C-alpha positions as CSV (number, residue, x, y, z in Angstrom):
1,X,0.9,12.2,17.3
2,X,-1.0,10.0,19.4
3,X,-2.3,10.9,22.8
4,X,-1.5,7.6,24.8
5,X,1.4,5.9,22.6
6,X,4.6,6.3,21.3
7,X,5.8,4.5,18.4
8,X,8.6,2.9,20.5
9,X,6.4,0.9,22.4
10,X,5.2,-1.0,19.3
11,X,8.9,-1.7,18.0
12,X,10.4,-5.2,17.1
13,X,11.9,-6.4,20.4
14,X,14.9,-8.0,18.5
15,X,15.6,-5.7,15.9
16,X,13.6,-2.3,16.8
17,X,12.2,-2.3,13.5
18,X,8.6,-0.7,13.6
19,X,6.1,-1.4,10.9
20,X,2.9,-0.6,12.9
21,X,-0.1,0.3,11.7
22,X,-1.2,4.2,12.3
23,X,-5.0,2.9,12.3
24,X,-3.9,0.4,14.8
25,X,-2.6,3.0,17.4
26,X,-5.6,5.1,16.9
27,X,-8.0,2.6,17.5
28,X,-6.0,2.0,20.5
29,X,-5.7,5.6,21.3
30,X,-9.8,5.8,21.2
31,X,-10.0,2.5,23.6
32,X,-7.8,4.4,26.4
33,X,-10.1,7.3,25.8
34,X,-13.5,5.0,26.2
35,X,-11.5,3.4,29.0
36,X,-10.5,6.1,31.1
37,X,-7.2,5.1,31.1
38,X,-3.7,6.7,30.7
39,X,-2.3,4.3,28.6
40,X,-2.0,0.4,27.9
41,X,1.5,-1.6,28.5
42,X,2.3,-3.4,25.3
43,X,3.5,-6.2,25.6
44,X,3.9,-7.2,21.5
45,X,3.2,-4.8,18.8
46,X,5.1,-5.2,15.8
47,X,7.2,-8.2,15.4
48,X,9.6,-9.2,12.1
49,X,9.7,-12.6,10.7
50,X,12.8,-13.5,12.7
51,X,11.0,-12.6,16.0
52,X,7.6,-14.2,15.1
53,X,9.6,-17.6,14.6
54,X,11.4,-17.4,17.7
55,X,8.2,-16.9,19.5
56,X,6.8,-19.9,17.7
57,X,3.9,-17.8,16.6
58,X,2.3,-18.9,12.9
59,X,3.0,-17.3,10.0
60,X,1.0,-14.8,8.5
61,X,0.4,-13.5,12.1
62,X,-0.7,-9.7,12.5
63,X,2.0,-8.6,14.3
64,X,4.1,-9.3,11.4
65,X,1.8,-6.9,9.5
66,X,1.8,-4.2,12.1
67,X,-1.8,-4.8,12.9
68,X,-1.9,-6.7,16.3
69,X,-0.9,-5.5,19.8
70,X,-0.6,-7.5,22.7
71,X,-1.5,-5.7,26.1
72,X,-0.4,-6.5,29.6
73,X,-3.5,-6.6,31.5
74,X,-2.0,-9.1,34.3
75,X,-2.6,-6.4,37.1
76,X,-5.8,-5.3,35.9
77,X,-9.2,-6.3,38.0
78,X,-12.1,-8.3,35.9
79,X,-14.3,-5.4,35.7
80,X,-11.9,-3.5,33.3
81,X,-10.9,-6.4,31.3
82,X,-14.3,-7.0,30.5
83,X,-14.8,-3.4,30.0
84,X,-11.6,-3.4,27.4
85,X,-13.2,-6.7,25.3
86,X,-16.9,-5.2,25.2
87,X,-15.7,-2.0,24.0
88,X,-12.8,-3.3,21.8
89,X,-15.6,-5.4,20.5
90,X,-18.2,-2.5,19.6
91,X,-15.0,-0.3,18.5
92,X,-14.6,-2.4,15.7
93,X,-11.3,-4.4,16.5
94,X,-11.6,-7.4,14.3
95,X,-9.5,-10.2,16.3
96,X,-9.7,-10.3,20.0
97,X,-7.9,-13.0,21.9
98,X,-7.3,-13.1,25.7
99,X,-5.3,-15.3,28.5
100,X,-4.6,-14.5,32.0
101,X,-2.1,-12.0,31.3
102,X,-2.7,-10.8,27.7
103,X,-5.3,-9.4,25.5
104,X,-4.6,-9.5,22.0
105,X,-6.0,-7.1,19.5
106,X,-5.8,-6.7,15.7
107,X,-7.7,-4.8,13.0
108,X,-7.5,-7.7,10.5
109,X,-10.1,-7.5,7.7
110,X,-13.2,-9.7,7.4
111,X,-15.3,-11.4,9.8
112,X,-14.9,-10.3,14.0
113,X,-13.3,-13.1,15.8
114,X,-12.6,-14.2,19.6
115,X,-10.8,-16.4,21.2
116,X,-8.9,-17.7,24.4
117,X,-5.7,-18.8,24.8
118,X,-5.2,-22.0,26.5
C-alpha cells in the first residue's frame, strides 16, 4: 500500500493498537521520495492514551489522534536534517519539532508551527 513504510512501524509500543492516519503515511512516503531515502526509522507513531501518559506527553498530543510521527535522525548528517525540515515545510506538514535525535512531523489543522525541544 505504501512504498517506504508498513503499518506495524507506527503501532503503539505498549498495546500494538494502531490508529495512524493514512494521510500521514502518504505524506511521509512522499517525503522519502523527495529526499531520495528508502525509509525513515520511526521512533513513535500512534500512541494510546496510556502510553502517552507514561511518557509524560500532554493531553491532546497528535500522536494519540494518529496524526504524528517521530523520526529517529540521530545518525543523519546535518545537511540531510536541513533538507527534511525544509521539504516537510514545503510539503504541508503542519507541526515540525526537532531535537538532536528526533524530528517530529504532524498533520494538524491550522497554522504551521515549528519548535525546537530543549
